[in-house]
C-alpha positions as CSV (number, residue, x, y, z in Angstrom):
1,M,74.9,141.4,-74.6
2,T,75.3,141.2,-78.3
3,E,75.6,144.1,-80.6
4,E,72.1,143.3,-82.1
5,E,70.6,143.7,-78.6
6,R,72.7,146.7,-77.7
7,I,72.0,148.9,-80.7
8,P,68.2,149.2,-80.2
9,L,68.7,149.8,-76.5
10,I,71.2,152.6,-77.2
11,R,68.7,154.2,-79.7
12,R,66.0,154.0,-77.0
13,G,68.4,155.6,-74.5
14,N,69.1,158.4,-76.9
15,E,65.4,159.0,-77.4
16,L,64.9,159.2,-73.7
17,F,67.8,161.6,-73.3
18,N,66.5,163.9,-76.0
19,Q,63.0,163.8,-74.4
20,G,64.6,165.0,-71.1
21,D,64.3,161.6,-69.3
22,H,68.0,161.6,-68.3
23,K,67.6,159.2,-65.4
24,N,66.2,156.3,-67.5
25,A,68.5,157.1,-70.4
26,L,71.5,156.8,-68.0
27,K,70.2,153.4,-66.8
28,I,70.2,152.2,-70.4
29,F,73.6,153.7,-71.2
30,L,75.1,152.0,-68.1
31,A,73.4,148.7,-68.9
32,T,74.8,148.8,-72.5
33,N,78.1,150.4,-71.4
34,Y,77.5,153.1,-74.0
35,K,80.3,155.5,-73.1
36,D,79.2,158.4,-75.3
37,G,75.8,158.3,-73.7
38,I,77.3,158.1,-70.2
39,I,79.5,161.1,-71.0
40,R,76.5,163.1,-72.3
41,V,74.7,162.5,-69.0
42,A,77.9,163.4,-67.1
43,D,78.2,166.6,-69.1
44,L,74.7,167.5,-68.2
45,L,75.3,166.9,-64.5
46,Y,78.7,168.6,-64.5
47,F,77.9,171.7,-66.5
48,D,74.1,172.3,-66.3
49,Q,73.2,170.9,-63.0
50,N,76.4,171.6,-61.2
51,D,76.5,168.1,-59.7
52,K,80.3,167.7,-60.0
53,V,80.6,164.6,-57.8
54,S,78.0,162.5,-59.7
55,A,79.4,163.7,-63.0
56,V,83.0,162.7,-62.0
57,K,81.8,159.2,-61.1
58,L,80.2,158.8,-64.5
59,Y,83.2,160.2,-66.3
60,K,85.3,157.7,-64.5
61,K,83.0,154.9,-65.4
62,A,83.1,156.0,-69.1
63,G,86.9,156.3,-68.9
64,H,86.8,160.0,-69.9
65,T,90.1,161.0,-68.3
66,K,90.3,164.5,-69.8
67,V,87.5,165.9,-67.7
68,L,88.7,163.8,-64.7
69,N,92.1,165.4,-65.0
70,D,90.7,168.9,-65.3
71,F,88.5,168.3,-62.2
72,V,91.4,166.9,-60.2
73,E,93.5,169.9,-61.2
74,K,90.8,172.4,-60.2
75,A,90.3,170.6,-56.8
76,A,94.1,170.7,-56.3
77,Q,94.1,174.4,-57.0
78,V,91.3,174.9,-54.4
79,V,93.3,173.0,-51.8
80,R,96.4,175.0,-52.6
81,L,94.5,178.3,-52.1
82,Y,93.2,177.1,-48.7
83,L,96.7,176.1,-47.7
84,L,98.1,179.4,-48.9
85,E,95.4,181.3,-47.1
86,D,96.1,179.4,-43.9
87,K,99.9,180.0,-44.3
88,Q,99.3,183.7,-44.9
89,K,97.1,183.9,-41.8
90,E,99.8,182.1,-39.8
91,S,102.4,184.5,-41.2
92,L,100.3,187.5,-40.3
93,K,99.7,186.2,-36.8
94,E,103.5,185.7,-36.3
95,E,104.2,189.3,-37.6
96,M,101.6,190.7,-35.2
97,K,103.0,188.7,-32.3
98,A,106.6,189.8,-33.2
99,K,105.4,193.5,-33.3
100,I,103.7,193.2,-30.0
101,I,106.8,191.6,-28.4
102,Q,109.0,194.2,-30.0
103,E,106.9,197.1,-28.7
104,W,106.4,195.6,-25.3
105,K,108.9,197.2,-22.9
106,P,108.6,195.4,-19.5
107,I,109.2,197.3,-16.3
108,V,111.9,195.8,-14.2
109,I,111.5,196.3,-10.5
110,K,114.0,195.0,-8.0
111,A,112.9,193.7,-4.6
112,D,114.8,196.7,-2.9
113,D,112.7,199.1,-5.0
114,I,109.5,197.4,-3.9
115,E,110.5,197.7,-0.3
116,Q,111.5,201.3,-0.7
117,I,108.1,202.1,-2.3
118,S,106.3,200.3,0.5
119,E,108.3,202.2,3.1
120,N,107.6,205.6,1.4
121,K,103.9,204.8,1.2
122,A,103.7,203.8,4.8
123,K,105.6,207.1,5.8
124,N,103.2,209.1,3.6
125,E,100.1,207.5,5.2
126,D,101.6,208.2,8.6
127,N,102.0,211.9,7.7
128,H,98.3,212.3,6.6
129,D,95.0,212.0,8.5
130,K,91.9,210.2,7.0
131,S,90.8,213.4,5.2
132,G,94.1,213.5,3.4
133,R,95.4,216.5,5.3
134,K,99.1,216.5,6.4
135,R,99.9,216.0,10.0
136,S,102.6,217.7,12.0
137,S,105.4,215.7,13.6
138,D,103.4,215.5,16.8
139,G,100.5,213.9,15.0
140,A,98.1,217.0,15.0
141,P,96.7,218.2,11.7
142,R,98.8,221.0,10.1
143,K,97.4,224.3,9.0
144,D,99.2,225.0,5.7
């Protein structure tokens, strides 16, 4: 495309942009590779319409590295925040786990102790009738 063909198309693209027909203006700006026009549409998408992804694509096409670098930096900050948040959650989880383990005092019972408890329970059951009253040595209910 020659400069003589390009200039009137760019003017038409600017008119469409000023009238609010951004879609058709962008088509002309892309066809003529008019970087200032592409950047204006990208600014509109990025700042006014909050369409960051489409805007970044247009900034890249126009070679507008300043905004691209700013966008990449912000995206990297968001990723860092998520990673830090995950790291903090993991750290808190480990702290809670350590505290639980520290506070947990297991009861150690030897096999001999279990046998002794079982024997005592059996003797105790032998010394009581079904109603829970103690029996005398001959098996008759006691009158205490």
